[in-house]
C-alpha positions as CSV (number, residue, x, y, z in Angstrom):
1,X,-35.6,-25.0,-13.9
2,X,-36.6,-23.6,-10.5
3,X,-35.4,-20.0,-10.3
4,X,-35.9,-17.5,-7.4
5,X,-34.9,-14.1,-8.7
6,X,-36.6,-12.0,-6.1
7,X,-36.0,-11.7,-2.3
8,X,-33.1,-13.5,-0.7
9,X,-31.8,-17.1,-0.1
10,X,-30.1,-16.8,3.2
11,X,-32.4,-19.4,4.7
12,X,-30.6,-22.0,2.6
13,X,-27.4,-21.3,4.4
14,X,-28.2,-22.2,8.0
15,X,-24.7,-23.0,9.1
16,X,-23.5,-19.5,8.2
17,X,-26.6,-17.9,9.6
18,X,-26.1,-19.6,13.0
19,X,-22.4,-18.5,13.1
20,X,-23.4,-15.0,12.2
21,X,-26.2,-15.0,14.8
22,X,-23.7,-15.9,17.6
23,X,-21.2,-13.4,16.4
24,X,-23.5,-10.3,16.1
25,X,-25.7,-8.9,18.9
26,X,-29.1,-7.4,18.7
27,X,-27.8,-3.9,17.9
28,X,-25.7,-5.2,14.9
29,X,-22.4,-5.0,16.8
30,X,-19.8,-7.8,16.3
31,X,-19.1,-9.5,19.6
32,X,-17.2,-12.5,18.4
33,X,-14.8,-11.7,15.6
34,X,-13.5,-15.2,15.3
35,X,-16.9,-16.6,14.4
36,X,-17.8,-14.0,11.8
37,X,-18.4,-15.7,8.4
38,X,-17.0,-14.3,5.2
39,X,-19.7,-12.9,2.9
40,X,-21.3,-15.7,0.9
41,X,-21.5,-13.7,-2.3
42,X,-19.7,-10.9,-4.1
43,X,-20.6,-8.7,-7.0
44,X,-17.4,-8.4,-8.9
45,X,-16.4,-6.1,-11.6
46,X,-13.0,-7.0,-13.0
47,X,-12.9,-4.0,-15.3
48,X,-14.4,-0.5,-15.5
49,X,-14.0,-0.5,-19.3
50,X,-17.0,-0.8,-21.5
51,X,-17.6,-1.2,-25.2
52,X,-21.0,0.6,-25.0
53,X,-22.1,4.0,-23.8
54,X,-25.4,3.5,-22.0
55,X,-27.6,6.5,-21.6
56,X,-27.9,5.8,-17.8
57,X,-24.2,4.9,-17.2
58,X,-22.8,6.9,-14.3
59,X,-19.2,5.7,-14.9
60,X,-18.8,7.9,-17.9
61,X,-19.3,10.9,-15.6
62,X,-16.2,10.1,-13.6
63,X,-12.8,11.7,-14.4
64,X,-10.9,8.5,-14.2
65,X,-9.6,6.1,-16.8
66,X,-10.9,2.5,-17.2
67,X,-9.1,0.1,-15.0
68,X,-8.5,-3.7,-15.3
69,X,-7.7,-5.9,-12.4
70,X,-4.2,-7.3,-12.8
71,X,-4.2,-10.9,-14.1
72,X,-2.2,-12.4,-11.2
73,X,-4.4,-10.8,-8.6
74,X,-7.6,-11.8,-10.6
75,X,-6.4,-15.4,-10.7
76,X,-5.4,-15.6,-7.0
77,X,-8.7,-14.1,-6.1
78,X,-10.6,-16.9,-7.9
79,X,-8.7,-19.4,-5.7
80,X,-8.8,-17.5,-2.4
81,X,-12.4,-16.7,-2.3
82,X,-13.9,-20.2,-2.0
83,X,-11.2,-21.2,0.4
84,X,-12.4,-18.3,2.7
85,X,-16.0,-19.5,2.5
86,X,-17.3,-17.4,-0.5
87,X,-19.9,-19.5,-2.4
88,X,-20.6,-17.3,-5.5
89,X,-19.7,-14.3,-7.6
90,X,-21.6,-12.2,-10.1
91,X,-19.3,-10.8,-12.7
92,X,-20.8,-7.4,-13.6
93,X,-19.5,-4.1,-12.0
94,X,-18.8,-0.8,-13.6
95,X,-17.9,-2.2,-17.1
96,X,-18.4,-5.1,-19.4
97,X,-16.7,-8.1,-17.7
98,X,-15.6,-9.6,-21.0
99,X,-13.7,-6.4,-21.9
100,X,-11.1,-7.8,-19.5
101,X,-9.2,-10.2,-21.8
102,X,-8.5,-12.6,-18.9
103,X,-12.1,-13.1,-17.8
104,X,-12.6,-16.2,-20.1
105,X,-9.6,-17.8,-18.5
106,X,-10.6,-16.9,-15.0
107,X,-14.1,-18.2,-14.9
108,X,-13.0,-21.9,-15.3
109,X,-10.4,-21.4,-12.6
110,X,-13.0,-20.1,-10.2
111,X,-15.5,-22.9,-10.8
112,X,-12.8,-25.5,-10.4
113,X,-11.8,-23.9,-7.1
114,X,-15.4,-24.2,-6.0
115,X,-17.2,-20.9,-6.9
116,X,-20.6,-20.6,-8.5
117,X,-20.3,-17.9,-11.2
118,X,-22.8,-15.8,-13.0
119,X,-22.1,-13.3,-15.8
120,X,-23.8,-10.1,-16.9
121,X,-22.9,-9.1,-20.4
122,X,-24.2,-6.9,-23.2
123,X,-23.6,-10.0,-25.3
124,X,-21.4,-8.7,-28.1
125,X,-18.2,-10.2,-26.8
126,X,-20.1,-13.4,-25.8
127,X,-19.2,-14.8,-29.2
128,X,-20.0,-18.4,-30.3
129,X,-16.3,-19.2,-29.4
130,X,-16.4,-17.5,-26.0
131,X,-19.8,-18.9,-25.2
132,X,-18.7,-22.4,-26.0
133,X,-15.7,-22.0,-23.8
134,X,-17.7,-20.6,-20.8
135,X,-21.2,-22.1,-20.8
136,X,-20.4,-25.2,-18.9
137,X,-18.7,-23.1,-16.2
138,X,-21.5,-20.6,-15.7
139,X,-24.5,-21.0,-13.4
140,X,-26.2,-18.3,-15.5
141,X,-25.5,-15.6,-18.1
142,X,-27.7,-12.6,-18.4
143,X,-27.8,-10.5,-21.6
144,X,-28.4,-6.8,-21.0
145,X,-30.6,-5.9,-24.0
146,X,-32.7,-2.7,-24.0
147,X,-34.6,-2.7,-27.2
148,X,-36.3,-4.9,-29.7
149,X,-35.4,-2.7,-32.7
150,X,-32.0,-1.5,-33.9
151,X,-32.9,2.1,-33.4
152,X,-34.1,1.9,-29.8
153,X,-31.3,-0.5,-28.9
154,X,-28.5,1.6,-30.3
155,X,-29.9,4.8,-28.8
156,X,-30.3,3.4,-25.2
157,X,-27.1,1.3,-25.2
158,X,-24.9,3.9,-26.9
159,X,-23.6,1.7,-29.8
160,X,-24.2,1.2,-33.5
161,X,-27.1,-0.7,-34.9
162,X,-25.0,-3.7,-36.0
163,X,-24.4,-4.6,-32.3
164,X,-28.2,-5.2,-32.0
165,X,-28.0,-8.1,-34.5
166,X,-24.7,-9.4,-33.1
167,X,-25.8,-9.6,-29.5
168,X,-29.0,-11.4,-30.4
169,X,-27.2,-14.0,-32.6
170,X,-24.8,-14.7,-29.7
171,X,-27.7,-15.3,-27.3
172,X,-29.3,-17.6,-29.8
173,X,-26.1,-19.5,-30.3
174,X,-25.6,-19.9,-26.6
175,X,-29.1,-21.2,-26.2
176,X,-28.6,-23.8,-29.1
177,X,-25.2,-24.8,-27.7
178,X,-26.7,-25.4,-24.3
179,X,-29.5,-27.5,-25.6
180,X,-27.2,-29.5,-27.9
181,X,-24.8,-30.3,-25.0
182,X,-27.3,-30.8,-22.2
183,X,-26.0,-28.0,-20.1
184,X,-27.8,-26.4,-17.1
185,X,-26.6,-22.8,-17.5
186,X,-29.6,-20.5,-17.1
187,X,-29.9,-17.8,-19.8
188,X,-31.7,-14.5,-19.0
189,X,-32.5,-11.1,-20.3
190,X,-31.8,-8.0,-18.2
191,X,-34.1,-5.2,-19.3
192,X,-34.2,-1.7,-18.0
193,X,-37.4,0.2,-18.7
194,X,-37.2,3.6,-20.4
195,X,-39.9,5.7,-22.1
196,X,-38.1,5.0,-25.3
197,X,-38.4,1.1,-25.0
198,X,-41.6,0.6,-23.1
199,X,-43.6,-0.3,-26.2
200,X,-41.1,-2.9,-27.1
201,X,-41.0,-4.7,-23.8
202,X,-43.5,-7.4,-24.8
203,X,-41.9,-8.1,-28.1
204,X,-38.4,-8.1,-26.7
205,X,-39.4,-10.7,-24.1
206,X,-41.3,-12.7,-26.7
207,X,-38.1,-12.8,-28.8
208,X,-36.1,-13.9,-25.8
209,X,-38.5,-16.7,-25.0
210,X,-38.5,-17.9,-28.6
211,X,-34.7,-17.6,-28.7
212,X,-34.4,-20.0,-25.7
213,X,-33.9,-17.7,-22.7
214,X,-35.3,-19.0,-19.4
215,X,-36.3,-15.6,-18.0
216,X,-36.4,-11.8,-18.3
217,X,-35.9,-9.4,-15.4
218,X,-37.7,-6.1,-16.0
219,X,-36.7,-3.1,-13.8
220,X,-35.7,0.6,-13.9
221,X,-32.1,1.4,-14.5
222,X,-30.0,1.8,-11.3
223,X,-28.9,5.3,-10.4
224,X,-26.5,6.9,-8.0
225,X,-26.9,10.0,-5.9
226,X,-24.2,12.0,-7.7
227,X,-25.1,10.9,-11.2
228,X,-27.1,13.1,-13.6
229,X,-29.3,10.3,-14.9
230,X,-32.6,9.8,-12.9
231,X,-35.3,7.4,-13.8
232,X,-39.0,8.4,-13.9
233,X,-40.4,7.4,-10.5
234,X,-43.9,6.8,-11.8
235,X,-43.1,4.4,-14.7
236,X,-44.8,1.6,-12.9
237,X,-48.0,3.6,-13.0
238,X,-47.6,5.4,-16.3
239,X,-46.7,2.3,-18.3
240,X,-48.4,-0.3,-16.1
241,X,-50.3,-2.0,-19.0
242,X,-47.1,-2.5,-21.1
243,X,-45.1,-3.7,-18.1
244,X,-47.7,-6.2,-16.9
245,X,-48.3,-7.4,-20.5
246,X,-44.9,-9.0,-20.4
247,X,-46.0,-11.4,-17.6
248,X,-48.5,-13.0,-19.9
249,X,-45.5,-14.7,-21.6
250,X,-44.6,-16.6,-18.4
251,X,-45.1,-20.3,-18.4
252,X,-43.3,-23.4,-17.1
253,X,-40.3,-22.8,-19.4
254,X,-40.0,-19.0,-19.3
255,X,-40.6,-16.5,-16.5
256,X,-41.0,-12.6,-16.8
257,X,-40.1,-11.1,-13.5
258,X,-41.1,-7.5,-13.0
259,X,-39.0,-6.0,-10.1
260,X,-41.8,-3.8,-8.7
261,X,-39.8,-3.2,-5.6
262,X,-37.4,-1.3,-7.8
263,X,-40.1,0.8,-9.5
264,X,-42.2,1.6,-6.4
265,X,-39.3,2.4,-4.1
266,X,-41.4,4.5,-1.7
267,X,-43.9,1.8,-0.9
268,X,-42.1,-1.5,-1.3
269,X,-38.8,-0.7,0.5
270,X,-39.9,0.9,3.7
271,X,-37.4,-0.1,6.3
272,X,-38.3,-1.7,9.7
273,X,-34.6,-2.2,10.3
274,X,-32.1,0.4,11.6
275,X,-28.9,-1.4,10.5
276,X,-27.6,-2.8,7.3
277,X,-26.9,-6.3,8.4
278,X,-26.9,-7.7,4.9
279,X,-23.4,-6.4,4.2
280,X,-22.2,-9.4,6.3
281,X,-23.3,-11.8,3.5
282,X,-22.8,-9.8,0.3
283,X,-20.0,-7.5,-0.7
284,X,-18.5,-5.9,-3.8
285,X,-15.1,-6.1,-5.5
286,X,-14.1,-3.4,-8.0
287,X,-11.7,-3.3,-10.9
288,X,-9.3,-1.0,-8.8
289,X,-8.8,-3.8,-6.3
290,X,-11.1,-2.4,-3.6
291,X,-13.2,-4.8,-1.7
292,X,-16.2,-2.9,-0.2
293,X,-19.4,-3.1,1.7
294,X,-22.0,-1.9,-0.7
295,X,-22.2,-0.7,-4.4
296,X,-23.9,2.5,-3.2
297,X,-20.6,3.4,-1.4
298,X,-18.0,2.0,-3.7
299,X,-16.2,5.4,-4.0
300,X,-16.3,6.1,-0.2
301,X,-12.9,5.2,1.3
302,X,-14.4,4.5,4.7
303,X,-16.8,1.9,3.3
304,X,-13.9,-0.2,1.8
305,X,-12.6,-3.3,3.6
306,X,-9.2,-3.2,1.9
307,X,-7.4,-3.4,-1.4
308,X,-6.1,-6.5,-3.2
309,X,-3.0,-4.7,-4.4
310,X,-2.0,-4.3,-0.7
311,X,-3.4,-7.4,1.0
312,X,-4.7,-10.8,0.0
313,X,-8.4,-11.6,0.2
314,X,-8.0,-13.6,3.4
315,X,-5.9,-11.0,5.0
316,X,-8.5,-8.3,4.3
317,X,-11.3,-10.3,6.0
318,X,-9.0,-11.0,9.0
319,X,-8.1,-7.3,9.4
320,X,-9.6,-4.8,11.7
321,X,-10.4,-2.6,8.8
322,X,-13.1,-5.0,7.8
323,X,-15.0,-4.0,11.0
324,X,-14.2,-0.3,10.6
325,X,-15.9,-0.3,7.2
326,X,-18.8,-2.3,8.6
327,X,-19.1,0.2,11.5
328,X,-19.1,3.1,9.0
329,X,-22.1,1.7,7.2
330,X,-24.0,0.9,10.3
331,X,-23.0,3.9,12.5
332,X,-22.6,6.7,10.0
333,X,-25.1,5.9,7.2
334,X,-28.9,6.3,7.8
335,X,-30.2,3.2,6.0
336,X,-33.7,4.7,6.0
337,X,-32.4,7.2,3.4
338,X,-30.8,4.8,1.1
339,X,-32.6,4.5,-2.2
340,X,-32.5,1.3,-4.3
341,X,-31.1,-1.1,-1.8
342,X,-29.7,-4.4,-2.9
343,X,-29.7,-5.6,0.7
344,X,-33.3,-4.7,1.5
345,X,-34.8,-8.2,1.6
346,X,-31.8,-9.7,3.5
347,X,-31.9,-6.8,6.0
348,X,-35.5,-7.4,6.7
349,X,-34.9,-11.1,7.3
350,X,-31.8,-10.6,9.5
351,X,-33.5,-7.9,11.5
352,X,-36.3,-10.3,12.3
353,X,-33.8,-12.8,13.5
354,X,-32.3,-10.3,15.9
355,X,-35.6,-8.9,17.0
356,X,-38.1,-11.8,17.1
357,X,-41.7,-11.2,18.1
358,X,-43.1,-12.5,21.4
359,X,-44.4,-16.1,21.7
360,X,-42.2,-17.5,18.9
361,X,-42.8,-21.1,20.0
362,X,-46.4,-20.8,18.8
363,X,-45.6,-21.9,15.2
């Protein structure tokens, strides 16, 4: 299995890149609205409800109740997105995607319509029954597991110790089912580093490898400006030996990926670009029906393209409000001050396309 879990993959979508290149000028302004492609990928959270209470979760600080995207809108969205040119979605968002009771029904609808779909889950609701229903339809499923012992796991993930055993059994079943049925669904671990779990990183990844996972992604927990949780900025230095030890487990069948760009933000995400051009290829969809530019601005009204309770997906991306939201990000937001940026690698690549060096014909 050849997996690329760092950087970007825009170079594999040349037709859309060329359309975009003709539609956007060197300053990032849209000059040909008719030729603008729809974003290729969306991070989509069908619900803001969660069955855990993670220590780093910013959602629990919000004064709003958990929301669930209405079933008819959810279903129509699965059909409309690929028709508009969307190629993939990642079910994640502010909550546990499987807390939405319709998600197991929606995933097959989306794949039959032409979407590639990935799922992030804490694994407890990815039961053997649900796993067997979904595995053939998923490109990948990632299990968010933050500890290799019940105590650390329950503390960091805000649940009881029994969930530790249940989530692991569900991953093991998914792996066995995949092998038995010859499926290609990738299985991964998604691990955030905390002082409490750093000594368990190697053993956790080792268990994942032995359980049949294909990879483990190791990074600090995400954070938002207004949230009270802040991760330690020097973890990659303070715990370097333990973090790097995980990479000794990598071989042709298992890969430990340390997202050093997320740890060492100051040095690895210096911006040579002045505009966030990556939003033209990646967007977000939230459980409240909002379709937006960036998960760093999902609560900013000006950064939303539109709402699915008011307009269809296609109507939203044909509307002028799409470009108003885009202009808000590029004209009102200083991208040099953005912290952990999902768009960073794409932005660097797209900026180079728009600002090539001299003598480009000397290959």
